Structure formats: structure tokens, C-alpha cells
Steps between C-alpha positions, in 0.01 A plus 500: 500500500414794277290559195578292192452548130229295324661288231186513284407869486793678665298667778616500862336240725462574871704285736189369678321396177525163324356628170559802280221757549522603133493168311432237771812296430621300802830628636753243615696624799850365523575372847852435619567130530712366778668174422646288769747354256662815368878501499737235625471336837732657760674166557585451130870591535541258791321220314718563194822492703410185693374307198792610281753414768354159577455389139830652389693334782338161440567516126858617554568211736331247272633617162718813482503875550434578133158336528437598866488876441240504218283236666520690829378819333225307324401339830484839671275633225273198527484545878382860463256396227351236732471754782320751277282238332382368835420849620300587188299177508361578847 
């Protein structure tokens, strides 16, 4: 991490200092954050396919194909949402 510019007075602040030597303003150092829940889970496509297939097939057999396809896609989306929601709540 290198020197940074003081937001108060515009002077350079050394990397090892927490305050500006010129005006005394505290310098906030931005630290990279690592989030466990960044991006989609690697199994999301599989969950989508299984949930969409199961719900779509059940709806098609119970009602008809015109309702089975949209409900299957909705079910796949809900399956991925549940997977991601459970992962983010941990």
C-alpha cells in the first residue's frame, strides 16, 4: 500500500501513518473485502435444471404443457433463489 492523498489538506500521507502530518486528519485506509457470498453458487445451473424439470413435468402431467413450461421456469428460478438465500444467511 503506497502513500495516499489527505482529503482535508491535499498533502501526501505516508503509508505507515494513520493521520496526516500536516493537518492531523485521520486517514481511512480502504481494505479489500472478501465476501463469501459473491457470485452465484457453482451448483446453480444444476439446481435450476432439476427444479425446472420436476415442476414443469408435474404441471404438464397435471394440467397441460402451456402451463407446465412457465411454471417450470418459475420453479427453477425459485430453486436457485432458495439456494442463494440459504448460502447468504449462513
